[in-house]
C-alpha positions in Angstrom: -43.2 14.9 34.7 -40.8 12.2 36.5 -39.7 10.5 33.4 -37.4 13.9 32.4 -36.0 13.8 36.2 -34.7 10.2 36.7 -31.5 10.6 34.4 -30.7 14.0 36.6 -31.6 12.3 40.0 -29.1 9.7 39.2 -26.3 11.9 37.7 -26.8 14.3 40.9 -26.5 11.3 43.1 -23.7 10.0 41.7 -21.6 13.1 41.3 -19.2 12.2 43.8 -17.9 8.9 42.2 -17.7 10.5 38.9 -15.7 13.2 39.6 -13.2 10.9 41.4 -13.7 8.5 38.5 -12.5 11.7 36.0 -9.9 12.8 38.3 -8.3 9.2 38.7 -8.6 9.4 34.8 -7.0 12.7 34.0 -4.0 11.8 36.4 -3.2 8.5 34.9 -3.5 9.9 31.3 -1.4 13.1 32.1 1.3 10.7 33.6 1.8 8.5 30.8 1.9 11.7 28.5 4.4 13.1 31.0 6.6 10.0 31.3 9.1 9.4 28.5 9.4 6.1 26.6 11.6 4.2 23.9 10.4 3.8 20.4 11.3 0.6 18.4 14.5 2.1 17.5 15.8 3.0 20.9 14.8 7.0 20.5 13.0 8.8 23.3 9.4 8.5 22.5 6.3 10.1 24.4 2.6 9.3 24.3 0.4 11.4 23.0 -3.1 11.9 24.7 -5.1 9.9 22.4 -2.7 6.7 23.0 -2.8 7.4 26.9 -6.3 7.8 27.0 -6.9 4.7 24.9 -4.5 2.6 26.9 -5.7 3.7 30.6 -9.6 3.0 29.1 -9.1 -0.3 28.6 -6.5 -1.2 31.4 -9.0 0.3 33.8 -11.6 -2.5 32.8 -9.0 -5.5 31.6 -5.5 -6.4 31.2 -4.8 -8.2 28.2 -3.9 -5.9 25.5 -0.5 -5.6 26.1 1.6 -2.5 26.0 1.1 -0.1 22.9 2.4 1.1 20.8 5.9 0.3 22.1 7.0 -1.8 24.7 7.0 0.3 28.3 10.2 1.4 29.9 10.5 0.7 33.8 9.0 4.1 34.8 6.1 3.6 32.6 5.6 -0.2 33.8 5.5 1.4 37.5 3.3 4.1 36.2 0.9 1.6 34.9 0.9 -0.4 37.9 -0.2 2.7 39.8 -2.9 3.3 37.2 -4.1 -0.3 37.5 -4.8 -0.2 41.3 -6.2 3.5 41.2 -8.8 2.9 38.3 -10.1 -0.5 40.0 -10.3 1.0 43.1 -12.4 4.2 41.6 -14.4 1.6 39.6 -15.3 -0.4 42.6 -16.3 2.6 44.3 -18.4 4.0 41.7 -20.0 0.4 40.9 -20.8 0.0 44.7 -22.1 3.5 44.8 -24.5 3.2 42.1 -26.0 -0.2 43.2 -26.5 1.6 46.6 -28.4 4.4 44.8 -30.4 1.8 42.8 -31.2 0.0 45.7 -32.4 3.2 47.8 -36.5 3.1 48.3 -36.8 6.5 47.2 -35.0 6.1 43.9 -36.8 2.4 43.1 -40.4 4.4 43.7 -38.6 6.8 41.2 -38.0 3.9 38.4 -41.5 2.0 39.0 -43.3 5.4 38.4 -41.5 5.9 35.4 -41.9 2.6 34.4 -45.4 2.7 35.0 -45.8 5.8 33.2 -44.4 4.4 30.0 -46.7 1.6 30.2 -49.5 3.6 30.3 -48.3 5.8 27.1 -48.5 2.8 25.4 -52.3 2.0 26.0 -54.0 2.8 22.9 -57.2 0.9 24.2 -60.0 2.3 26.6 -59.3 1.4 30.0 -61.0 1.7 33.1 -58.5 3.2 36.4 -59.5 0.9 39.6 -58.2 2.8 43.0 -57.9 -0.2 45.5 -56.7 -4.1 44.6 -58.3 -5.7 47.9 -60.8 -8.3 47.6 -63.1 -6.3 45.4 -60.4 -5.0 43.2 -58.9 -8.1 42.4 -62.2 -10.0 41.6 -63.2 -6.8 39.6 -60.1 -6.8 37.5 -60.1 -10.2 36.5 -63.6 -10.1 35.5 -62.5 -7.0 33.2 -59.3 -8.5 31.9 -61.5 -12.1 31.2 -63.7 -9.6 29.1 -60.9 -8.0 27.3 -61.5 -4.8 29.0 -58.2 -2.8 29.9 -57.7 -1.9 33.6 -55.0 0.0 35.4 -54.6 0.1 39.4 -53.4 2.3 41.9 -53.1 0.7 45.4 -51.3 2.4 48.3 -50.4 -1.3 49.8 -47.0 -2.5 48.4 -48.0 -6.2 49.2 -51.1 -5.4 47.0 -49.3 -4.3 44.0 -46.9 -7.6 44.4 -50.0 -9.7 44.4 -51.2 -7.9 41.2 -48.0 -8.3 39.5 -48.0 -12.3 40.1 -51.5 -12.7 38.9 -52.0 -14.6 35.6 -54.5 -12.0 33.9 -55.3 -12.2 30.6 -54.6 -8.4 29.5 -51.5 -6.9 31.3 -52.6 -4.9 34.3 -50.1 -1.8 35.1 -50.2 -1.0 38.8 -49.1 1.7 40.7 -48.1 2.0 44.4 -49.3 5.3 45.5 -52.1 6.9 47.5 -55.3 6.9 45.2 -56.5 9.8 47.1 -54.1 12.3 45.9 -54.4 14.0 42.6 -50.8 13.6 41.3 -51.4 9.8 41.8 -54.5 9.6 39.6 -52.8 12.2 37.2 -49.9 9.8 37.0 -52.1 6.8 36.7 -53.8 8.7 33.7 -57.1 9.9 34.7 -56.5 12.9 32.3 -55.9 10.4 29.2 -58.5 10.2 26.4 -58.8 6.7 26.7 -59.9 6.4 30.5 -63.5 5.9 30.4 -63.9 5.4 34.1 -62.6 5.4 37.5 -63.7 3.0 40.3 -62.8 4.2 43.9 -62.5 0.5 46.0 -60.4 1.8 48.9 -61.5 1.0 52.3 -61.8 4.4 53.5 -65.1 6.5 52.6 -63.1 9.7 52.9 -60.4 8.7 50.1 -63.2 7.5 48.0 -64.6 10.9 48.2 -61.6 12.7 47.3 -61.2 10.3 44.3 -64.7 11.2 43.1 -64.1 14.9 43.5 -60.9 14.9 42.1 -62.2 12.8 38.9 -65.0 15.2 38.3 -62.7 18.5 38.6 -59.9 16.7 36.2 -61.8 15.1 33.7 -65.5 16.0 34.2 -67.0 13.3 31.4 -65.1 10.3 33.3 -67.9 8.1 34.6 -67.0 7.8 38.5 -68.4 4.5 40.5 -67.5 4.5 44.3 -67.6 2.4 47.2 -69.6 3.9 50.3 -70.4 2.0 53.5 -72.1 4.8 55.2 -75.3 6.8 54.4 -73.4 10.1 54.5 -70.9 8.8 52.2 -73.2 7.4 49.8 -75.4 10.8 49.6 -72.1 13.0 49.5 -70.5 11.1 46.5 -73.9 10.8 44.3 -74.4 14.6 44.9 -72.1 15.7 42.2 -71.0 14.7 38.9 -71.5 11.4 36.7 -71.3 9.6 40.0 -73.0 6.1 40.8 -72.3 4.9 44.7 -72.5 1.1 45.7 -73.3 0.2 49.2 -72.6 -3.4 49.9 -74.4 -3.7 52.7 -77.4 -1.8 51.0 -76.9 -4.1 48.0 -77.1 -7.4 49.6 -80.0 -6.4 51.9 -81.9 -5.5 48.8 -81.2 -8.9 47.3 -82.1 -10.5 50.5 -85.2 -8.9 50.5 -85.7 -9.8 46.8 -85.1 -13.5 47.5 -87.8 -13.3 50.3 -90.4 -11.8 48.2 -89.4 -13.0 44.6 -87.1 -15.9 44.5 -87.2 -16.0 40.2 -86.3 -12.5 40.1 -83.6 -13.0 42.5 -82.1 -16.0 40.4 -82.5 -13.6 37.4 -80.4 -10.8 39.2 -77.8 -13.2 40.2 -77.4 -15.1 36.9 -76.9 -11.9 35.1 -74.7 -10.1 37.1 -72.1 -12.8 37.6 -68.8 -12.6 36.6 -67.0 -15.0 33.8 -66.4 -18.2 34.9 -68.1 -18.9 38.1 -70.7 -21.5 38.7 -74.3 -20.6 38.5 -76.1 -19.8 41.5 -79.0 -22.2 42.8 -82.3 -21.2 43.6 -83.1 -19.8 46.9 -86.5 -19.8 48.7 -86.0 -17.6 51.9 -88.7 -18.7 54.3 -91.3 -16.1 55.5 -92.0 -16.0 59.5 -90.1 -14.9 62.2 -86.2 -14.5 61.8 -83.2 -13.4 64.3 -80.5 -10.8 63.2 -77.5 -11.1 65.3 -75.7 -7.8 65.1 -76.8 -4.3 64.5 -74.2 -2.2 63.0 -74.2 -1.0 59.3 -74.8 -4.3 57.8 -77.6 -5.3 60.3 -79.4 -2.0 60.1 -79.3 -2.3 56.3 -80.7 -6.2 56.6 -83.0 -5.1 59.3 -84.8 -2.3 57.4 -85.5 -4.2 54.4 -86.7 -7.7 55.8 -89.1 -5.4 58.4 -90.3 -4.0 54.9 -91.4 -6.9 53.6 -93.6 -7.6 56.8 -91.5 -10.2 58.7 -90.7 -10.1 62.1 -87.5 -9.7 63.5 -86.0 -10.0 66.5 -82.4 -8.1 67.1 -79.6 -9.6 69.2 -76.8 -7.2 69.9 -73.7 -6.9 72.3 -73.7 -3.5 72.5 -77.3 -1.9 71.8 -76.2 1.7 73.3 -73.3 2.1 70.9 -75.2 0.9 67.7 -78.4 2.6 68.6 -80.7 -0.6 68.3 -84.4 -0.8 69.6 -85.5 -0.9 72.8 -86.9 -4.6 72.5 -83.1 -6.0 71.5 -82.0 -8.9 73.2 -78.6 -8.1 74.7 -75.7 -10.4 73.9 -73.4 -11.7 71.0 -75.6 -14.5 69.9 -72.9 -16.9 70.2 -74.2 -18.4 73.3 -77.6 -20.6 73.2 -79.1 -18.8 76.1 -79.1 -15.7 74.1 -80.8 -17.1 71.1 -83.1 -19.0 73.2 -84.2 -15.4 74.4 -84.8 -14.1 70.9 -87.0 -17.5 70.2 -84.6 -19.3 68.0 -86.5 -22.1 68.0 -89.5 -21.0 66.6 -87.7 -18.9 63.8 -87.6 -19.3 60.2 -84.3 -17.7 59.7 -81.2 -16.3 61.0 -78.7 -13.5 60.0 -75.4 -13.7 62.0 -74.3 -10.1 60.7 -71.4 -9.0 62.8 -67.7 -8.1 62.2 -66.2 -10.9 63.4 -66.1 -14.2 61.1 -65.6 -16.5 64.1 -68.4 -15.3 66.1 -70.6 -15.5 62.7 -69.9 -19.2 62.4 -70.4 -19.8 66.0 -73.9 -18.2 65.9 -75.2 -20.3 63.2 -73.5 -23.3 64.5 -75.4 -22.7 67.9 -78.6 -21.9 66.2 -78.2 -24.8 63.9 -77.9 -27.3 67.0 -81.3 -25.6 68.3 -83.2 -25.3 65.3 -81.7 -27.5 62.2 -84.4 -26.2 59.7 -83.1 -22.4 60.0 -82.5 -20.4 57.0 -79.1 -19.2 57.5 -77.5 -16.2 56.7 -73.8 -15.1 57.1 -71.8 -11.9 56.7 -68.0 -12.9 55.9 -65.6 -10.4 56.5 -62.1 -11.5 55.2 -61.4 -13.4 52.0 -59.1 -15.7 53.9 -61.9 -17.6 55.4 -63.7 -18.7 52.4 -62.9 -22.3 52.7 -64.7 -22.4 56.4 -67.7 -20.7 55.5 -68.0 -23.2 52.4 -67.8 -26.0 54.6 -70.3 -24.4 57.0 -73.2 -25.2 54.7 -74.7 -21.7 54.8 -77.6 -20.9 52.7 -76.5 -17.4 52.1 -73.2 -15.6 52.4 -72.6 -11.8 52.2 -69.2 -11.4 50.8 -68.6 -7.7 50.3 -65.9 -7.8 48.1 -67.9 -10.4 45.8 -71.2 -8.1 46.3 -69.6 -5.1 44.9 -67.6 -6.7 42.1 -70.4 -8.2 40.4 -72.6 -5.3 40.7 -69.6 -2.9 39.1 -68.9 -5.7 36.6 -72.7 -5.4 35.5 -72.6 -1.7 35.5 -69.1 -1.6 33.6 -69.6 -4.4 31.1 -73.3 -3.4 29.6 -74.8 -0.3 30.9 -78.2 -1.5 29.7 -78.2 -4.4 32.1 -78.8 -2.4 34.9 -81.9 -0.8 33.3 -83.0 -4.3 32.4 -82.6 -5.3 36.0 -84.8 -2.3 37.0 -87.6 -3.1 34.7 -87.4 -7.0 35.9 -87.7 -5.8 39.3 -91.5 -4.6 38.3 -92.4 -8.3 36.7 -94.4 -10.7 38.5 -92.6 -14.2 39.6 -94.0 -15.7 36.5 -92.7 -13.5 34.0 -89.1 -14.2 35.8 -89.4 -17.8 36.2 -90.4 -18.2 32.6 -87.1 -16.0 31.2 -85.0 -17.8 33.6 -86.1 -21.0 31.9 -85.6 -19.8 28.4 -82.0 -18.5 29.3 -81.3 -22.2 31.3 -82.0 -23.9 27.9 -79.3 -21.7 26.2 -76.5 -22.4 28.8 -74.7 -25.0 30.5 -73.4 -24.5 34.0 -71.8 -21.2 33.5 -73.4 -18.0 33.9 -74.9 -16.5 30.8 -73.2 -13.4 29.1 -74.4 -10.2 28.3 -73.8 -7.9 25.7 -75.2 -4.8 23.5 -75.3 -4.4 20.0 -75.9 -0.5 18.7 -77.4 -0.2 15.4 -74.7 2.6 14.0 -72.2 2.6 11.1 -69.2 1.8 13.8 -70.8 -1.3 15.6 -73.2 -2.8 13.5 -72.2 -1.3 9.8 -74.0 -4.3 7.9 -77.6 -3.7 9.4 -77.3 -0.2 9.4 -76.6 0.1 5.7 -79.7 -2.2 4.9 -81.6 0.4 7.2 -80.4 3.1 5.4 -81.5 2.2 2.1 -85.1 1.5 3.4 -85.2 -2.1 3.7 -86.5 -3.7 6.8 -85.0 -5.8 9.4 -86.5 -7.7 11.6 -85.1 -8.5 15.3 -84.8 -12.4 14.5 -82.6 -11.5 12.0 -79.7 -10.5 14.2 -79.3 -13.7 16.5 -79.6 -16.3 13.3 -76.4 -18.7 12.8 -74.3 -17.6 10.1 -73.1 -21.0 9.3 -77.0 -22.3 8.8 -79.4 -19.3 8.5 -82.5 -21.9 9.5 -80.7 -22.3 13.1 -81.0 -19.7 16.1 -77.9 -18.8 18.1 -77.9 -19.6 21.9 -78.9 -16.0 22.9 -81.9 -14.1 23.4 -82.8 -10.3 23.0 -84.1 -9.2 26.2 -84.1 -5.1 26.1 -84.1 -2.6 23.2 -83.6 1.3 24.1 -84.8 3.4 21.4 -84.7 7.2 20.7 -86.0 9.1 23.7 -85.2 6.4 26.3 -88.0 4.2 25.0 -87.5 0.7 26.5 -88.8 -2.6 25.0 -88.4 -5.4 27.6 -88.1 -8.9 25.9 -88.9 -7.4 22.3 -91.1 -9.8 20.1 -88.5 -11.5 17.4 -90.5 -10.2 14.2 -89.9 -6.3 15.8 -88.7 -4.3 13.3 -85.1 -2.7 14.0 -84.5 1.0 13.5 -81.4 3.0 13.2 -79.7 4.1 16.8 -81.2 1.0 18.5 -79.4 -0.5 21.2 -80.1 -4.1 21.7 -79.0 -6.1 24.9 -78.6 -9.7 24.5 -78.3 -12.5 27.0 -77.0 -16.0 26.2 -73.6 -18.1 25.4 -70.3 -16.7 24.7 -70.0 -18.3 21.1 -73.4 -16.7 20.3 -71.8 -13.4 21.1 -68.7 -13.8 18.9 -71.1 -15.1 16.0 -73.6 -11.9 16.4 -70.5 -9.7 16.2 -69.5 -11.3 12.9 -73.2 -11.1 11.5 -73.7 -7.3 12.2 -70.1 -6.6 11.1 -69.8 -8.4 7.8 -72.4 -7.6 4.9 -71.9 -10.5 3.2 -72.8 -12.7 6.1 -75.7 -10.2 7.2 -77.0 -10.8 3.4 -76.8 -14.7 3.4 -78.8 -14.4 7.0 -81.6 -12.3 4.9 -81.9 -14.1 1.6 -80.4 -17.3 1.9 -77.5 -16.5 -0.9 -74.0 -16.9 -0.6 -72.0 -13.9 -2.6 -68.5 -14.4 -3.0 -66.1 -11.5 -1.3 -62.6 -12.3 -2.0 -60.9 -11.8 -5.2 -59.9 -15.7 -5.5 -63.1 -16.7 -4.4 -65.0 -14.1 -7.3 -62.4 -15.7 -10.0 -63.3 -19.2 -9.2 -67.0 -18.4 -9.3 -66.9 -16.7 -12.5 -64.8 -19.6 -13.8 -67.5 -22.1 -12.6 -70.0 -20.0 -14.1 -68.6 -19.5 -17.3 -68.1 -23.4 -17.6 -71.6 -24.2 -16.4 -72.8 -21.8 -19.3 -70.4 -23.5 -22.1 -72.1 -26.9 -21.0 -75.8 -25.6 -21.3 -74.8 -24.2 -24.8 -73.5 -27.4 -25.8 
C-alpha cells in the first residue's frame, strides 16, 4: 500500500544530500580526532570519537556551546572554522533539496493519498462513497452530512477537491483527487471497507459511471450502487447487472412535469418529501392543459416531449438542427430566441413553453421573448450551469430544471429512507384528493421547512423497548410510537405514512390503532424534533412504559433511592 512507501520514496529522493551530509560529518569528526590539542595541564591531548561527534553535531546547528572539553589550539580552531562552513553548506543543500522534493507534484500527491488513507482507516461509521463532486455531488454531500451520514468523495478535478476542503460540513468529509473510474482509486477510497454501504457515481461521463458500477459490483457485490446516466443506452447498461439503480435527470424531470400537469397535489407531495434539509417549501404548481411549445429536441427535449405527449397535450417542437436530433417532420426550424420562430410555433395561443436547449442564455432569451408575446404562458426552463442561479431566479420562471438539484433530491431520498421510494410509487397510484388531504395533514405539522422522513424498524437493535413488549405477547398499537414522551396525552408532530411487513406487505397511511408486529418497518413523516422524540421513545423502556401505562418508574440509582425514601416516609405518616 501507499502508506508503506512514502518513507522509502523520501529517503530514495534524498540519498544525495544524505550521503553528502554523512561524508562531511565523517571528515570533520576524523579531523578533530587526529589533530592534537592541549589539556588544562599543557599536555598533548587527543579528542576521542564521542567528543568529536558531539562537538560537530552541535556546531553544525548552532555555535554557542564553546570549546570542549578544553580550549582549542590554533590548529583545532582552524579545523573548526572549516567544519563550520562545510556543515552549514551541506545542511543548506540538504534542506533545500528536501523542500524541493516536498513541493514536487508527485510527492505531494503521494502525501495526500497517504493522509487520505489514514483518515479512511479512522472512520468507524457506515459511509457512502461519492464519485464526483460537481453541482450534484456537493448538494448531496451537504444533505447527507446535515443528516449525520458520513460521506467520502473521489473527484478528478483538484479545484473541486479544494472547494470540498473549504466547505463547512457538519461532518468531516475526506476527499481524494483521483480518477474514480480506476479500480485502484476506489480501493484507496475504501470500497472494500466493511463500513461502505453504497457507491454513488456522479461524474459527468456516462462511460466512467458505468466503469464505477462494474468495479463496485465485482469488488464488493453487496454494496448498493446508484449511478447517474444521461442516455438511454447507459441507463439500460448500468441497470442490467448487480444491485444498481440509475437516475436519468432528464427522464426524472420530465416525469415530474407530467405529474404536475395531471396531479398537482401528488407532485407537491413528491417535492416536499424528497427535499433536502434547510430548503424552502415548494409552492403548489398548476401547469395548464392546452398547447405547449418545446424549444430544443436534445436529450432533455426528447424526454419532456415523450411525457407531455403521453398526457394528451398538443406539443409543437422548435429545433435549430432537426436533422442532427432526429426531430419529427413537423418541427419548426429555429432556435426559438426569435419572435418570428415562436410565432410560427403558435406561441400566441399556447398554454405553456419549455426552453430546453443546452445554452442558458438562449433559454432565458426564449422565455423573455415568449413572455412579451404571451404574458400568460406557463414557463419551464432548463438551467445548465449552477453559476446562473441568480439570473434564473430573477427571471420569475414557473419551473426550473436544475440537473444537479434533480439528481441530488432523488438520491437523498433513496439513501436517507429507502422506504420513501416505495411510498412515492404507491402515492402515484392514489387520486388527487388523497394527495391533497395528506398535504394538508403534513402542512399542519411543519412550518416553512420541508418535512423530514425517517424509518423505525421494530427489532431489538433499533426499537428494543417496543420489541421487548411484543416478545412478551403484549399488544402495542401504532399511535403509541408517536405519543409525546413528556406528556402522553399529546401527539408528536409526525404521522406514520407507510408500514412494510413480512412478505413485502405494504400498508399505506395505516390506522393509528393498528397492532404493531415484530419486524415491521415504519416510515414516519414530520418535524425534526418529533424524530428525536420517537427515537428516544422506542429505545428507552422506561419512557415507553410511561406512554403505555402513564406511570413513571425510577430508572437511576439515586432516583430509586429517593423514591423508596419518599414511599417509606409516606407509610410512616399513614401509620401514625
